N, CA, C and O of each residue as an XYZ file, in Angstrom:
540
protein
N      19.286    -17.696     36.283
C      20.591    -17.697     35.662
C      20.526    -18.248     34.237
O      21.197    -17.734     33.342
N      19.720    -19.291     34.024
C      19.594    -19.895     32.699
C      18.953    -18.910     31.734
O      19.337    -18.836     30.566
N      17.984    -18.161     32.218
C      17.309    -17.196     31.371
C      18.272    -16.083     30.950
O      18.190    -15.614     29.815
N      19.164    -15.653     31.809
C      20.131    -14.612     31.491
C      21.093    -15.095     30.410
O      21.443    -14.327     29.513
N      21.518    -16.328     30.478
C      22.429    -16.870     29.471
C      21.738    -16.933     28.112
O      22.352    -16.605     27.097
N      20.484    -17.344     28.073
C      19.782    -17.424     26.793
C      19.549    -16.029     26.201
O      19.564    -15.868     24.981
N      19.334    -15.028     27.047
C      19.179    -13.665     26.542
C      20.490    -13.171     25.940
O      20.486    -12.502     24.907
N      21.595    -13.492     26.573
C      22.898    -13.087     26.041
C      23.177    -13.818     24.732
O      23.729    -13.235     23.799
N      22.801    -15.079     24.664
C      23.008    -15.843     23.436
C      22.187    -15.280     22.277
O      22.643    -15.293     21.134
N      21.003    -14.797     22.558
C      20.196    -14.219     21.484
C      20.751    -12.864     21.032
O      20.566    -12.464     19.883
N      21.426    -12.170     21.935
C      22.008    -10.873     21.582
C      23.431    -10.987     21.045
O      24.010     -9.986     20.621
N      23.996    -12.176     21.056
C      25.380    -12.356     20.633
C      25.634    -11.896     19.191
O      26.648    -11.237     18.961
N      24.781    -12.199     18.210
C      25.028    -11.683     16.851
C      25.040    -10.153     16.791
O      25.832     -9.560     16.058
N      24.164     -9.525     17.559
C      24.139     -8.062     17.591
C      25.423     -7.510     18.203
O      25.961     -6.507     17.735
N      25.901     -8.162     19.235
C      27.157     -7.731     19.881
C      28.318     -7.893     18.899
O      29.167     -7.008     18.800
N      28.363     -9.016     18.172
C      29.417     -9.223     17.170
C      29.339     -8.167     16.074
O      30.362     -7.636     15.641
N      28.140     -7.869     15.634
C      27.960     -6.869     14.589
C      28.441     -5.497     15.068
O      29.152     -4.798     14.347
N      28.050     -5.117     16.288
C      28.487     -3.829     16.840
C      29.996     -3.759     16.971
O      30.600     -2.728     16.674
N      30.611     -4.854     17.416
C      32.072     -4.882     17.544
C      32.728     -4.777     16.176
O      33.745     -4.099     16.030
N      32.159     -5.440     15.168
C      32.720     -5.368     13.819
C      32.624     -3.944     13.264
O      33.559     -3.464     12.622
N      31.510     -3.276     13.507
C      31.341     -1.899     13.035
C      32.359     -0.977     13.692
O      33.010     -0.176     13.021
N      32.490     -1.097     15.014
C      33.460     -0.252     15.732
C      34.868     -0.560     15.248
O      35.672      0.357     15.083
N      35.185     -1.834     15.017
C      36.510     -2.212     14.530
C      36.801     -1.651     13.153
O      37.892     -1.138     12.906
N      35.821     -1.747     12.244
C      36.027     -1.227     10.888
C      36.204      0.286     10.903
O      37.060      0.817     10.196
N      35.406      0.981     11.699
C      35.552      2.435     11.799
C      36.910      2.796     12.367
O      37.547      3.736     11.892
N      37.366      2.067     13.376
C      38.681      2.332     13.968
C      39.790      2.101     12.949
O      40.725      2.898     12.870
N      39.705      1.034     12.173
C      40.726      0.756     11.155
C      40.714      1.848     10.080
O      41.774      2.290      9.639
N      39.534      2.280      9.660
C      39.459      3.315      8.634
C      40.016      4.650      9.133
O      40.780      5.308      8.427
N      39.637      5.044     10.337
C      40.154      6.303     10.879
C      41.650      6.227     11.149
O      42.385      7.173     10.871
N      42.095      5.106     11.688
C      43.528      4.938     11.951
C      44.330      4.926     10.668
O      45.391      5.547     10.593
N      43.834      4.223      9.651
C      44.531      4.203      8.367
C      44.584      5.579      7.731
O      45.601      5.955      7.149
N      43.515      6.320      7.836
C      43.485      7.673      7.305
C      44.498      8.559      8.024
O      45.178      9.373      7.399
N      44.593      8.394      9.330
C      45.535      9.197     10.106
C      46.976      8.842      9.745
O      47.823      9.726      9.611
N      47.248      7.557      9.590
C      48.623      7.124      9.310
C      49.029      7.369      7.859
O      50.179      7.721      7.596
N      48.120      7.192      6.929
C      48.453      7.286      5.516
C      48.124      8.635      4.893
O      48.544      8.907      3.768
N      47.392      9.478      5.590
C      46.946     10.752      5.029
C      48.049     11.776      4.943
O      49.153     11.574      5.451
N      47.728     12.901      4.279
C      48.679     13.996      4.137
C      48.916     14.665      5.477
O      48.018     14.764      6.314
N      50.122     15.111      5.657
C      50.480     15.837      6.874
C      50.733     17.300      6.519
O      51.256     17.606      5.448
N      50.365     18.184      7.412
C      50.722     19.596      7.274
C      49.986     20.334      6.176
O      50.595     21.154      5.490
N      48.722     20.084      5.983
C      47.930     20.836      5.015
C      47.758     22.254      5.533
O      47.434     22.463      6.702
N      47.978     23.225      4.658
C      47.829     24.604      5.102
C      46.349     24.931      5.239
O      45.530     24.526      4.414
N      46.025     25.660      6.279
C      44.631     25.935      6.612
C      44.038     26.989      5.693
O      42.825     26.996      5.485
N      44.835     27.863      5.146
C      44.326     28.966      4.348
C      43.903     28.579      2.944
O      43.242     29.371      2.272
N      44.261     27.388      2.475
C      43.938     26.993      1.108
C      42.636     26.204      1.049
O      42.336     25.414      1.944
N      41.868     26.426     -0.010
C      40.668     25.595     -0.175
C      41.092     24.176     -0.546
O      42.088     23.978     -1.241
N      40.341     23.211     -0.084
C      40.700     21.817     -0.309
C      39.442     21.011     -0.553
O      38.509     21.030      0.251
N      39.425     20.302     -1.673
C      38.279     19.448     -1.944
C      38.755     18.211     -2.682
O      39.210     18.296     -3.823
N      38.652     17.084     -2.044
C      38.993     15.790     -2.628
C      40.442     15.730     -3.097
O      40.748     15.007     -4.045
N      41.320     16.458     -2.467
C      42.723     16.403     -2.814
C      43.102     17.248     -4.010
O      44.256     17.220     -4.436
N      42.174     17.991     -4.560
C      42.444     18.798     -5.744
C      42.131     20.259     -5.420
O      41.075     20.572     -4.870
N      43.044     21.128     -5.762
C      42.799     22.546     -5.566
C      41.777     22.983     -6.600
O      41.998     22.782     -7.795
N      40.652     23.582     -6.175
C      39.608     23.949     -7.135
C      40.059     25.061     -8.073
O      40.828     25.946     -7.698
N      39.555     24.989     -9.309
C      39.874     25.979    -10.332
C      38.567     26.531    -10.868
O      37.637     25.769    -11.128
N      38.484     27.800    -11.032
C      37.287     28.404    -11.599
C      36.281     28.785    -10.535
O      36.575     28.767     -9.340
N      35.103     29.127    -10.984
C      34.056     29.592    -10.089
C      33.209     28.427     -9.591
O      33.152     27.369    -10.217
N      32.568     28.636     -8.482
C      31.674     27.609     -7.945
C      30.250     27.805     -8.447
O      29.373     26.991     -8.159
N      30.016     28.863     -9.185
C      28.685     29.162     -9.711
C      28.524     28.505    -11.082
O      28.781     29.122    -12.115
N      28.091     27.235    -11.070
C      27.911     26.492    -12.304
C      26.425     26.483    -12.646
O      25.583     26.208    -11.791
N      26.120     26.780    -13.881
C      24.723     26.788    -14.322
C      24.425     25.457    -14.992
O      25.079     25.068    -15.960
N      23.433     24.774    -14.463
C      22.982     23.517    -15.057
C      21.746     23.780    -15.888
O      20.934     24.647    -15.566
N      21.616     23.027    -16.951
C      20.447     23.166    -17.806
C      19.227     22.570    -17.103
O      19.358     21.707    -16.235
N      18.055     23.039    -17.485
C      16.810     22.562    -16.885
C      16.626     21.061    -17.073
O      16.160     20.404    -16.141
N      16.966     20.471    -18.237
C      16.789     19.020    -18.369
C      17.561     18.215    -17.323
O      17.158     17.102    -16.984
N      18.640     18.752    -16.819
C      19.368     18.055    -15.768
C      18.473     17.880    -14.547
O      18.424     16.792    -13.973
N      17.777     18.916    -14.147
C      16.887     18.823    -12.990
C      15.706     17.902    -13.275
O      15.255     17.167    -12.397
N      15.215     17.946    -14.496
C      14.114     17.074    -14.891
C      14.515     15.613    -14.758
O      13.770     14.806    -14.201
N      15.682     15.277    -15.265
C      16.165     13.892    -15.173
C      16.427     13.523    -13.720
O      16.154     12.390    -13.322
N      16.943     14.435    -12.925
C      17.183     14.147    -11.509
C      15.878     13.861    -10.771
O      15.817     12.944     -9.952
N      14.843     14.635    -11.057
C      13.545     14.416    -10.410
C      12.952     13.087    -10.850
O      12.430     12.335    -10.027
N      13.029     12.791    -12.154
C      12.521     11.498    -12.633
C      13.282     10.345    -11.998
O      12.687      9.322    -11.658
N      14.587     10.498    -11.835
C      15.369      9.438    -11.208
C      14.887      9.184     -9.787
O      14.712      8.033     -9.388
N      14.673     10.241     -9.028
C      14.201     10.076     -7.652
C      12.833      9.406     -7.634
O      12.597      8.499     -6.836
N      11.934      9.844     -8.502
C      10.585      9.270     -8.539
C      10.645      7.795     -8.903
O      10.052      6.967     -8.212
N      11.350      7.451     -9.974
C      11.390      6.055    -10.405
C      12.212      5.197     -9.459
O      11.982      3.991     -9.365
N      13.153      5.788     -8.766
C      13.907      5.051     -7.760
C      12.992      4.669     -6.601
O      13.057      3.542     -6.111
N      12.146      5.584     -6.158
C      11.194      5.262     -5.102
C      10.205      4.198     -5.552
O       9.837      3.319     -4.774
N       9.779      4.277     -6.794
C       8.865      3.264     -7.304
C       9.529      1.900     -7.326
O       8.890      0.890     -7.034
N      10.804      1.868     -7.670
C      11.532      0.599     -7.673
C      11.615      0.020     -6.265
O      11.570     -1.198     -6.096
N      11.736      0.871     -5.261
C      11.760      0.394     -3.871
C      10.437     -0.272     -3.525
O      10.423     -1.339     -2.912
N       9.330      0.344     -3.908
C       8.019     -0.247     -3.626
C       7.840     -1.572     -4.369
O       7.326     -2.539     -3.806
N       8.264     -1.613     -5.628
C       8.140     -2.853     -6.398
C       9.040     -3.951     -5.828
O       8.653     -5.119     -5.811
N      10.223     -3.589     -5.367
C      11.127     -4.566     -4.773
C      10.535     -5.129     -3.484
O      10.596     -6.335     -3.245
N       9.966     -4.261     -2.661
C       9.340     -4.726     -1.417
C       8.180     -5.673     -1.721
O       7.998     -6.675     -1.029
N       7.397     -5.358     -2.756
C       6.301     -6.256     -3.130
C       6.851     -7.587     -3.641
O       6.307     -8.644     -3.321
N       7.927     -7.543     -4.433
C       8.495     -8.768     -4.986
C       9.021     -9.687     -3.891
O       8.980    -10.910     -4.028
N       9.515     -9.100     -2.807
C      10.017     -9.910     -1.694
C       8.862    -10.633     -1.006
O       9.005    -11.789     -0.608
N       7.731     -9.967     -0.865
C       6.618    -10.528     -0.089
C       5.423    -10.895     -0.963
O       4.291    -10.891     -0.480
N       5.649    -11.214     -2.241
C       4.488    -11.434     -3.104
C       3.732    -12.711     -2.754
O       2.526    -12.778     -2.993
N       4.378    -13.708     -2.210
C       3.652    -14.932     -1.825
C       2.714    -14.678     -0.651
O       1.596    -15.193     -0.616
N       3.176    -13.882      0.307
C       2.333    -13.561      1.460
C       1.204    -12.609      1.082
O       0.131    -12.644      1.684
N       1.449    -11.748      0.073
C       0.445    -10.767     -0.316
C      -0.718    -11.407     -1.066
O      -1.849    -10.928     -0.991
N      -0.443    -12.481     -1.783
C      -1.503    -13.184     -2.504
C      -2.084    -12.365     -3.645
O      -1.438    -11.467     -4.184
N      -3.332    -12.703     -4.002
C      -3.994    -12.022     -5.106
C      -4.306    -10.571     -4.769
O      -4.286     -9.709     -5.648
N      -4.589    -10.301     -3.517
C      -4.871     -8.912     -3.129
C      -3.639     -8.036     -3.372
O      -3.756     -6.920     -3.878
N      -2.466     -8.543     -3.013
C      -1.232     -7.802     -3.263
C      -0.952     -7.640     -4.742
O      -0.456     -6.600     -5.175
N      -1.277     -8.692     -5.539
C      -1.087     -8.601     -6.982
C      -1.985     -7.531     -7.589
O      -1.549     -6.753     -8.438
N      -3.229     -7.496     -7.153
C      -4.160     -6.485     -7.659
C      -3.689     -5.086     -7.256
O      -3.742     -4.157     -8.062
N      -3.233     -4.937     -6.022
C      -2.757     -3.625     -5.561
C      -1.538     -3.171     -6.349
O      -1.456     -2.004     -6.734
N      -0.589     -4.068     -6.596
C       0.611     -3.666     -7.341
C       0.262     -3.419     -8.807
O       0.901     -2.597     -9.463
N      -0.742     -4.118     -9.322
C      -1.190     -3.858    -10.696
C      -1.789     -2.464    -10.808
O      -1.536     -1.755    -11.782
N      -2.575     -2.070     -9.826
C      -3.129     -0.713     -9.813
C      -1.990      0.307     -9.700
O      -2.001      1.330    -10.384
N      -1.015      0.029     -8.843
C       0.134      0.920     -8.667
C       0.887      1.103     -9.983
O       1.180      2.230    -10.381
N       1.199      0.003    -10.653
C       1.914      0.078    -11.931
C       1.033      0.756    -12.978
O       1.540      1.508    -13.811
N      -0.275      0.504    -12.952
C      -1.175      1.159    -13.886
C      -1.177      2.669    -13.721
O      -1.161      3.407    -14.706
N      -1.197      3.127    -12.481
C      -1.140      4.575    -12.223
C       0.187      5.146    -12.721
O       0.218      6.245    -13.275
N       1.272      4.416    -12.531
C       2.575      4.874    -13.027
C       2.586      4.981    -14.549
O       3.099      5.953    -15.104
N       2.025      3.989    -15.213
C       1.988      4.010    -16.672
C       1.124      5.170    -17.166
O       1.504      5.859    -18.113
N      -0.022      5.393    -16.546
C      -0.897      6.508    -16.943
C      -0.169      7.834    -16.719
O      -0.236      8.722    -17.568
N       0.520      7.977    -15.599
C       1.261      9.209    -15.321
C       2.384      9.407    -16.336
O       2.622     10.530    -16.780
N       3.070      8.338    -16.705
C       4.139      8.438    -17.691
C       3.592      8.834    -19.056
O       4.191      9.660    -19.746
N       2.464      8.254    -19.454
C       1.836      8.625    -20.731
C       1.394     10.090    -20.699
O       1.555     10.809    -21.684
N       0.839     10.528    -19.572
C       0.418     11.923    -19.437
C       1.614     12.863    -19.576
O       1.542     13.862    -20.293
N       2.705     12.546    -18.896
C       3.902     13.390    -18.989
C       4.452     13.399    -20.408
O       4.928     14.430    -20.883
N       4.392     12.287    -21.069
C       4.873     12.200    -22.438
C       4.008     13.048    -23.368
O       4.527     13.750    -24.236
N       2.686     12.982    -23.183
C       1.768     13.717    -24.046
C       1.886     15.234    -23.875
O       1.769     15.973    -24.852
N       2.115     15.706    -22.645
C       2.214     17.157    -22.448
C       3.615     17.681    -22.765
O       3.846     18.890    -22.731
N       4.547     16.781    -23.071
C       5.893     17.203    -23.457
C       6.848     17.389    -22.303
O       7.894     18.014    -22.476
N       6.528     16.872    -21.136
C       7.404     17.035    -19.985
C       8.686     16.224    -20.117
O       9.671     16.503    -19.433
N       8.681     15.227    -20.989
C       9.872     14.402    -21.181
C      10.754     14.930    -22.310
O      11.763     14.314    -22.653
N      10.378     16.051    -22.877
C      11.095     16.629    -24.009
C      12.354     17.336    -23.511
O      12.290     18.154    -22.594
N      13.486     17.021    -24.112
C      14.744     17.663    -23.736
C      14.797     19.106    -24.211
O      15.350     19.977    -23.541
N      14.222     19.337    -25.358
C      14.318     20.671    -25.943
C      13.232     21.580    -25.390
O      12.175     21.115    -24.965
N      13.496     22.852    -25.400
C      12.502     23.829    -24.967
C      11.495     24.048    -26.084
O      11.720     23.625    -27.218
N      10.388     24.705    -25.770
C       9.368     24.990    -26.778
C       9.946     25.866    -27.887
O       9.589     25.714    -29.055
N      10.828     26.772    -27.521
C      11.454     27.655    -28.511
C      12.322     26.850    -29.474
O      12.300     27.100    -30.679
N      13.078     25.895    -28.963
C      13.913     25.068    -29.826
C      13.065     24.211    -30.752
O      13.433     23.997    -31.907
N      11.942     23.723    -30.262
C      11.048     22.913    -31.093
C      10.457     23.760    -32.212
O      10.373     23.312    -33.355
N      10.042     25.003    -31.882
C       9.497     25.911    -32.889
C      10.553     26.231    -33.971
O      10.260     26.220    -35.167
N      11.784     26.514    -33.516
C      12.840     26.834    -34.463
C      13.151     25.655    -35.388
O      13.409     25.839    -36.577
N      13.123     24.457    -34.833
C      13.368     23.277    -35.649
C      12.253     23.094    -36.671
O      12.510     22.707    -37.811
N      11.008     23.374    -36.264
C       9.885     23.281    -37.182
C       9.982     24.291    -38.301
O       9.625     23.989    -39.440
N      10.468     25.512    -37.993
C      10.630     26.533    -39.021
C      11.742     26.161    -40.002
O      11.645     26.466    -41.191
N      12.775     25.518    -39.522
C      13.890     25.120    -40.402
C      13.461     24.039    -41.379
O      13.955     23.988    -42.505
N      12.556     23.184    -40.962
C      12.120     22.089    -41.840
C      11.248     22.586    -42.984
O      11.156     21.928    -44.020
N      10.615     23.722    -42.813
C       9.702     24.245    -43.867
C      10.433     24.783    -45.016
O       9.818     25.254    -45.973
């Protein structure tokens, strides 16, 4: 019996957390139901409370995708660096050397991308045209 009570006591924070999550979800759904719009017509398109205008076929420039990919890459790198920063005392010198190699590879990759022009916003054609205008 004593062992069962101690097991329940160790699970008590998890039970409180689960109850809080269920409570917050219930309050959010209930509030949405009570405060939300009533009688939305089914035949109309609806997005974020605004009737859409124009076409859904939007053309994004290539630099947008380039910046999005760089953001994802550097965001993942920040996650690895943050995890190392949390445990750097336990990692010791071996962890420091490993993270130094990691950052070194990132710097070399960034220099390589810079040298080949992958970080350039303008296209090769725009660069050529700008060079011709300067002459």
